[in-house]
LOZA-265021 format. One record per residue (C-alpha): x, y negated, z; residue in one letter. Coordinates in steps of 0.2 Angstrom, whole numbers, padded with zeros to 4 digits, always signed. Example, Ala and Ser with C-alpha at 12.3 -4.5 7.8 and 13.67 -1.06 7.14 Angstrom:
+0062+0022+0039A
+0068+0005+0036S
END
This chain:
+0000+0000+0000X
+0007-0018-0003X
+0010-0029+0011X
+0007-0047+0011X
+0023-0057+0010X
+0025-0072+0022X
+0024-0088+0012X
+0035-0102+0018X
+0030-0120+0021X
+0033-0133+0010X
+0051-0138+0010X
+0057-0121+0016X
+0073-0117+0006X
+0076-0101+0017X
+0077-0092+0000X
+0092-0101-0007X
+0109-0099-0003X
+0117-0112+0008X
+0126-0126-0001X
+0145-0124-0001X
+0153-0141-0002X
+0171-0143-0001X
+0179-0158+0007X
+0186-0163-0009X
+0170-0164-0018X
+0161-0173-0003X
+0176-0186-0003X
+0175-0187-0022X
+0156-0191-0021X
+0158-0205-0008X
+0172-0213-0019X
+0162-0213-0034X
+0148-0220-0024X
+0158-0234-0017X
+0165-0238-0034X
+0148-0239-0041X
+0141-0249-0026X
+0152-0263-0024X
+0153-0270-0042X
+0135-0265-0044X
+0130-0277-0030X
+0140-0292-0039X
+0133-0288-0056X
+0115-0286-0049X
+0117-0304-0041X
+0124-0310-0058X
+0109-0302-0066X
+0096-0308-0055X
+0104-0327-0054X
+0104-0328-0073X
+0086-0321-0075X
+0081-0333-0061X
+0090-0349-0068X
+0082-0345-0086X
+0065-0344-0078X
+0066-0359-0066X
+0077-0369-0079X
+0089-0372-0065X
+0105-0368-0074X
+0119-0364-0067X
+0114-0366-0049X
+0104-0350-0044X
+0117-0340-0054X
+0131-0347-0044X
+0121-0345-0027X
+0116-0328-0030X
+0133-0322-0037X
+0141-0329-0020X
+0127-0321-0010X
+0130-0304-0019X
+0148-0306-0017X
+0148-0308+0002X
+0136-0293+0003X
+0148-0283-0007X
+0162-0288+0005X
+0151-0283+0020X
+0148-0266+0013X
+0166-0265+0010X
+0170-0268+0028X
+0157-0255+0032X
+0165-0242+0020X
+0183-0246+0027X
+0176-0243+0045X
+0168-0227+0039X
+0184-0220+0031X
+0194-0225+0046X
+0183-0216+0058X
+0183-0200+0047X
+0201-0201+0045X
+0202-0201+0065X
+0191-0186+0066X
+0177-0196+0074X
+0164-0192+0060X
+0150-0186+0073X
+0149-0204+0081X
END
């Protein structure tokens, strides 16, 4: 006789193999993320500033202002990443 199998809940991935990610791949992924995040922030500020200047006819003031704000945001993220990498190299990743 056939027995009913237990159906897992939504999001239950018990039938899948555990993900095996090497430390090299993890670090490479983080570095690639940083490489796209920092310039992407500045380019986003430039794009939004350009479009806002075009819409409001305030050229070049919004472009300059939003680029400076985006650059400051990118530098704050850079400081965050430096602290993250420093903690990780010290072995305090769990904090």
